[in-house]
C-alpha positions in Angstrom: -47.8 70.6 5.5 -45.7 71.8 8.7 -46.7 73.7 11.2 -44.7 75.8 13.6 -46.1 76.3 17.0 -45.4 76.3 20.6 -48.0 75.7 23.9 -47.0 79.3 24.4 -48.6 80.9 21.4 -50.1 77.7 19.8 -49.7 77.9 15.6 -47.3 80.5 15.0 -46.3 79.8 11.4 -47.0 77.1 8.7 -45.3 76.0 5.2 -46.5 77.0 1.9 -45.6 75.4 -1.9 -43.5 78.3 -1.9 -41.2 77.3 1.5 -41.3 73.8 -0.2 -39.9 75.1 -3.5 -37.1 76.9 -1.7 -36.3 73.8 0.5 -35.7 71.5 -2.4 -33.7 74.2 -4.3 -31.7 74.9 -1.1 -30.7 70.8 -1.0 -29.4 71.1 -5.0 -27.4 74.3 -4.5 -24.9 74.5 -1.2 -23.8 77.9 -1.7 -28.0 79.0 -1.7 -28.5 76.6 1.3 -25.3 78.9 3.3 -26.5 81.9 2.0 -30.2 81.4 3.4 -29.5 78.6 6.4 -25.8 79.6 7.4 -23.4 76.4 8.1 -25.7 74.4 9.6 -25.5 70.3 9.1 -29.4 69.9 9.7 -32.2 70.8 7.0 -34.1 73.4 9.1 -38.1 73.7 9.4 -39.0 76.9 7.2 -42.3 78.5 7.6 -43.8 82.3 6.5 -45.6 83.6 9.1 -48.5 86.8 9.1 -46.4 89.4 10.8 -49.8 91.5 12.0 -50.5 88.4 14.2 -47.1 87.5 15.2 -43.2 88.6 14.6 -40.3 86.6 15.0 -36.3 87.9 15.3 -33.2 85.8 15.0 -30.0 85.7 13.5 -29.1 82.0 13.4 -28.9 81.7 16.8 -31.8 82.4 19.5 -35.1 82.7 18.3 -37.3 85.4 19.9 -41.4 85.7 19.6 -43.5 88.5 20.0 -47.7 87.8 20.1 -50.7 88.3 21.9 -51.9 85.8 24.4 -53.7 85.9 27.4 -50.2 87.1 28.7 -48.7 89.2 25.8 -45.2 88.2 25.1 -42.6 90.5 23.6 -39.4 89.2 22.7 -40.0 86.0 24.6 -37.4 83.0 24.3 -39.0 79.9 23.0 -35.5 77.7 23.4 -35.6 77.3 19.9 -32.2 78.0 17.4 -33.0 79.9 14.3 -34.0 83.1 12.3 -36.1 85.3 10.5 -35.6 86.3 6.6 -38.0 89.4 4.7 -39.7 88.2 1.7 -37.8 90.9 -0.4 -34.3 89.4 1.4 -34.8 86.1 0.3 -35.6 87.4 -3.4 -32.2 88.8 -3.5 -30.4 86.0 -1.9 -31.9 83.4 -4.7 -31.1 86.0 -7.1 -27.6 86.2 -6.6 -27.0 82.7 -7.1 -28.8 83.2 -10.5 -32.4 81.4 -9.2 -35.5 83.6 -10.3 -37.3 82.3 -7.4 -40.9 84.2 -9.3 -40.1 81.9 -12.5 -39.5 78.7 -10.8 -42.4 79.0 -8.6 -44.6 79.5 -12.0 -43.0 76.3 -13.5 -43.7 74.1 -10.7 -47.4 75.5 -10.8 -47.1 77.1 -7.6 -47.7 80.6 -8.7 -51.3 81.1 -6.9 -49.7 80.5 -4.0 -47.0 83.3 -4.0 -47.5 84.7 -0.5 -45.2 87.5 0.2 -45.1 87.1 4.0 -41.7 86.8 5.8 -39.8 83.9 7.2 -38.8 81.6 10.4 -36.4 79.2 10.1 -36.0 76.7 12.9 -33.1 74.0 12.9 -32.3 72.6 16.7 -33.9 73.2 20.4 -31.0 74.7 22.4 -32.3 72.6 25.5 -32.8 69.3 23.7 -29.3 67.4 23.7 -26.6 66.9 26.6 -23.1 65.9 25.9 -21.8 62.7 27.1 -17.8 62.2 25.9 -18.4 64.3 23.4 -21.4 62.4 21.9 -24.6 64.3 21.7 -27.7 62.9 23.5 -31.1 63.7 22.7 -34.7 63.1 24.3 -36.4 61.2 21.5 -34.9 57.8 22.3 -35.5 58.1 26.3 -39.4 59.3 25.2 -39.9 56.0 23.5 -38.5 53.9 25.9 -40.8 55.3 28.5 -44.2 55.0 26.5 -43.7 51.3 26.0 -45.3 48.9 28.5 -44.7 48.3 31.6 -42.9 51.6 32.2 -45.7 53.8 31.1 -47.9 52.3 34.0 -45.1 54.0 36.5 -43.9 56.9 34.7 -45.9 60.0 33.4 -42.8 60.5 30.5 -41.6 63.5 31.6 -38.0 63.4 32.2 -34.8 65.7 32.3 -31.2 64.9 31.2 -28.2 65.8 33.0 -24.4 65.2 32.6 -22.6 64.9 35.6 -19.3 63.9 36.8 -18.4 61.5 39.7 -15.6 61.6 42.1 -12.8 60.7 39.6 -14.4 63.5 37.0 -15.8 60.8 34.8 -19.0 61.6 32.9 -22.3 59.9 33.5 -25.8 60.7 32.0 -28.5 61.3 34.8 -31.9 60.9 33.6 -34.4 62.5 36.0 -38.1 60.8 35.9 -41.2 61.9 37.3 -43.3 59.0 38.9 -47.0 58.4 38.3 -49.0 60.0 41.0 -50.7 56.4 42.3 -46.7 55.7 43.0 -45.5 58.6 44.9 -42.4 58.1 43.5 -42.1 54.5 44.9 -40.7 52.8 42.1 -39.8 48.9 42.1 -36.1 47.6 41.7 -37.6 45.6 38.7 -39.0 48.7 36.7 -35.8 50.1 37.7 -33.7 48.0 36.1 -36.2 47.3 33.1 -36.3 51.4 32.6 -32.6 51.1 32.2 -32.6 48.6 29.7 -35.2 49.9 27.7 -33.5 53.2 27.5 -30.4 51.8 26.7 -31.4 49.5 24.2 -33.3 52.9 22.3 -30.1 54.9 22.8 -28.1 51.9 21.0 -30.5 51.5 18.3 -31.3 55.6 17.9 -27.4 56.6 18.2 -24.6 55.0 17.0 -22.1 57.1 18.7 -24.0 55.8 22.4 -23.5 52.4 20.8 -20.0 52.1 20.3 -19.5 54.6 23.3 -21.5 51.5 25.1 -19.2 49.0 23.3 -16.1 50.9 24.8 -16.9 52.1 28.3 -19.4 49.0 29.4 -21.3 49.9 32.5 -19.8 53.6 32.4 -21.8 54.3 29.8 -25.1 53.6 31.3 -27.4 55.9 32.6 -28.6 56.6 35.9 -31.7 57.3 37.0 -33.5 59.3 39.7 -37.0 59.1 40.5 -39.6 62.1 41.3 -42.9 62.1 43.0 -45.7 63.6 40.5 -45.3 67.4 40.2 -42.0 67.6 42.0 -41.2 71.5 41.8 -37.6 71.0 41.3 -37.5 69.4 38.2 -41.3 68.7 37.0 -43.1 71.9 38.3 -46.6 71.8 37.1 -47.7 75.1 34.6 -44.7 75.5 33.0 -43.5 73.9 29.8 -41.1 70.7 30.9 -37.7 71.3 30.0 -35.9 68.0 28.7 -32.2 68.7 29.1 -30.7 70.7 32.3 -27.3 72.5 31.3 
């Protein structure tokens, strides 16, 4: 069961059998998919939530949340893209496409999981990619590279992606990396080269567009790395959620 959660508030919404059914129906009905999620290319996370504990607001762009915590949050921007749909609105959208959701739930054997709770959908974080020559670079490949030995002995796994321009206005990918406390920001040259090789390898495996870009541009497509001491206040300030992309 998928759970939509955040470090700021913990678990906020949860996947239900009804949600799974709606997603399954949407994969076979493009009109219903667009009516619910708008014109997006990815199938989003869809969950239900209990509004007496937490509430969301959003219209397919920035998703805001209000909830009680050590520090109460009011319309707090999570950095996620998504939106909300009331239970009645969901019934109306499916009926408009000729689908009786209650009948479908009964036929699927999940009538007892008919929770009349509002829905929240999340399909992308707005700080989860940076642009390089028109293609999107996501953090996941970099994260996987840094978790492998020997890099894991030198870096904490925290980093930040940034697109910059050189003096000739050529784009390049700059990656800020946080060094382990024991390294004091000092990284041997061999590890620096190993980090670039591992990151490029993972980018080429996970991102076919980057693979083609590397073939075309050669060294110009290679990322540049900048190393920082652990908990440096500029990019890796302690006590706040790590931002993976600098806009």
